N, C-alpha and C positions, 0 to 999 in steps of 0.2 A: 779672624780665624784663618789659619794657613792651609794650603793644599796638603801639607805634611800629615794633617789629621786624617783627611780623606784616604790618603795612601796607606796610613797605618791601619785604618779600619779594613781596607781591602787585604792588607797583609795578614791581619788577625783572622779574618774570615777564611783566607786561603790556608793558613796554618791549622785552623780548626776543621777544615773540610775532611781530611782523612779520618778523624775521629767521628765526625757525623756520619760519614759513609759506613764506618764500622757499626754504628748504632742501627743502621738499616738491616743488618744481619742479626745483631744480638738482641734487639728490642723490638720485636714484631707484634707483641701482644697489646691489648687495649688497657688503658688506665681506667679507674673507676669514675673519673671526673670528665666533664665536657669542657671544651674551650669556650671562650666568650661568644662564639658564633653558633653555639649549640651543637657542635660536632664532637663526636666521641674522640677523645685523645688517644693516640697510639703512644706507647712508651718512648719510641724514637723521637716524637715531637717534643715531649717533655725534657728528655735528656739533652737534645740539641739546643733547646731554649736555654737550659741552665748553663751549658758550655759557653754559648755566645754571650749571655749576660755577664758571666764571670770574667770574660776576656775583653769584651768591648767597653764595659763601664770604666775600667781604670785608664783608658786612653785619655791623654791630656786633650781637652777640648770637647770631649763627649760629655754632655750634661744630662741627657735623657735617653732611656732605653724603653722601647715599646715592642711587644711581640704579639703576634696573632694568637699565641697560646696562653696569654695571661690577661686578666681583666683590667688591670690598672697600669698606669705609667710608673716606671721606676725613675726617679729623678734625684739628682744631687744638688739641685738649686731651689729657687723660690718661685719657679714658674715664670720668671721674667724671660724675655726673648734674648737669651745669651747662650753661647755655646751651640754645639750640634746636638740634634736629636736623631738617634739611629733607630729605625724601625725594621723588624725582621719577620720573615716567614721562615721559621727554622727548617721545616721539611715540607716543601711544596710537593704535592702529590703523594702524601704519606699513605693514602688509601691504596696506592700501587705496590706497597712493600710486600703485602701478602702474596701477590702474583708475580713478584720479581720484575716489575716494570720501572720505567724512569721516575726519578725523583730529583729534587733540587733544593737549593737554599736561595732566598732572595733578601737583599738588604738595600735600604734606602737611607741616605744621609741628608738630613734636612738642616738648613741653616736657620734655626728658630725653634720655638717651643712647639711641642706636639699636642694635638694633631695639627699638621700644616699642609698647605696645598702643594701640588707638585712643582709649582714655580719656585718653591723654596729649596728644592733639591740641589745639592752641589755635587752629588755623586750617587751612583746606583750600580749594583752588580747582581749577577746571579751565578750560582754554581750548579752545574749539571753533573749528576752522578750517572754517567753512561758507561760504555766500554772504557772510556777514559774519564777522568775527572777534569772538567774544564771550567773556567771562569770567564764571563763576559762582563766587562766593567766600563762604565761611561763617566766621564767628567769633562767639564769645559768644552762640551760639544764634540768630543772625540770618543770613539769606542774601540776597545782593544780586547782581543781574545787571548787567553792564557791557557796553558795546560798546567795542572797542579800535580807535582810529584814530591812526595815526602814533605808536604806542607809549604813548598815554595812554588811561586808562579813564574813560569817562563813564557815569554811572548810567542804566540803562534801567528797572529795576524794583527797588524796595526791599521788604524783608520778603517775599521769594518763598516761597510755600507750595505744596506739592504738593496737588492736589485730594483732598479727603477721600473722594470717590466718583468713580470713573472713569465718565464719561458716554459719549456717542456717540463721543468722540474718544479714549477710553482705548486704550492700546497694551500689547503684550507682546512680549518678545524673549528667547529662550533660546538660549544657546550650546552647542556640542558636537553631535556626531551623535546623531540620535534613537536609533539602535541602541545607543548608549553610555549613554543615560539610564537610571536606575533605573525600574522599572515604575511606582512611585508618582509620579515626575515626569511620565512620559508620560501617565498617567491625568489628572493635574492639568492639563496643557496641553490635553488633549482637552476638558476641562471649560471652561476659560476662553477657548478659541478661539471659543466661542459667544457670549462677552461682550465681547471685546476684539479690536482689530485687530492683526495681526501686523506688527511692525516690527523688523527685525534687520539692522544695517548692517555688522557686523564690526569696528566701533569702539565700544567701551564708551561713550565720551563722547557720541557721536551718539545712541545708544539711551537713555542716562540723561537726556539733555536733553529728549527727547520725553516720557519718563515723568514728569519733573519738571514739564513743561508741561501734560500731558493726564491724568496719572494712569495707573495700571496697574502693571506689574511687569517688571523686567529680571532675568535670572538666568543665571549660568554654574554649573549645578548639579554635584554630585559625579557622576563618570562611573564606569562599571563598571571601566574599566582604570586610572582615576586618581581614587580617592576624595577626594583633596585638590583636585581640579579643576584649573583652568588659571591663574586670576588670582592676582596676588600680594597678600598681606595689606598690606604696608607701603606699596606704591606705588599700589594700585588699590582694594582692598577697604575699608581704613580711611578714606582721604580721601573716597571717594564715599559711604560709609556715613555719615560725619560730616556731609556736606553735606545728604544726604536726610533724616537724622534731625533736623537743625536746621530743615529745611523742613516738619517735621511728619509725615514718613513713617517707614518702618522699614527696617532692614537686618538680615540674619540669615545665619548660616552653616548654617542648617537646624535649629538648636537654640537659639541665643542671638544677641544683637546681635553683629555683626562686631566692634564696638568693644571687646567683652569677650574676644575670642580672645587667649590668651596668645601673645606673640611668641617664636619659638624661633631664627630666623635671618633674615638680611636678605632672603632670596629665598623665604621660606615662601609656599606657596600655600594658598588657602582657597576653599571653595564660597561663591558670592556670590548672594544673593537680596535685591533692593532695590526699594522702590516704595511704593505706597499701603498703609497699614497693613492694610486688609482683605485684600488679596491676599497679602501676606507672612504674615499670620496663618494664612490658609487653606493656604498651601503648607507652613508648619511643621506644621500639623495633619496634612496628607497624608503628610508624611515621618515622622511620629511612629510 
């Protein structure tokens, strides 16, 4: 499989981004159905999923399509380990649409049948619908930031690296209710809030983009009522872990790189801790 397929996937996602962004304005209501994770679907989720499926599946070399918004895998093959599997979160942070806050799109490109572990990723990207529409894409250990204008991506920064040390601009954001955090997580947060600025938007992409820019840590830790936490391995944990690790940072499920977590099903959840190596190391030590 050639790198051309990965680049074509990135191109298609960039070309579709303006239309997805428009859906955030036009389709703010709820659908009658829930997604496979039991969350009520917003019309923008469903429409973005349809757009991405229609445009990604015809790409030569893409054999499978999986989405956070649908129960089953869409495949053109016989389940054998051939071709690429593309997994998407069509609208990350869709609950922010009503209040006009940040949202994004996440895509992971796996070299093999889905569900697959993060070490099968050959590329990953996220699009952030902020004041500008930007894309951060990783492949072959390199991370590039683009601005998307009229569906085309133009390079803003090459060889993006997460700061080795979080300075005055360093940030942190932890999901879930404080009352649901394990005691070790709460103690860790009380420690780092003396060092980092709190930034939590309710859209993983918005928070990760700040961590990638300024250093620090983002986490959706295990919860007392849900040890597996909230975020999905295939659509969120793996792709974002891949990007941040390629940028010189770390990802962890609390014990190991998220990319090493064995996949069990399409909608598997995983605790997510991602950011500057120092802070992820310290959090792992606190959880040990």
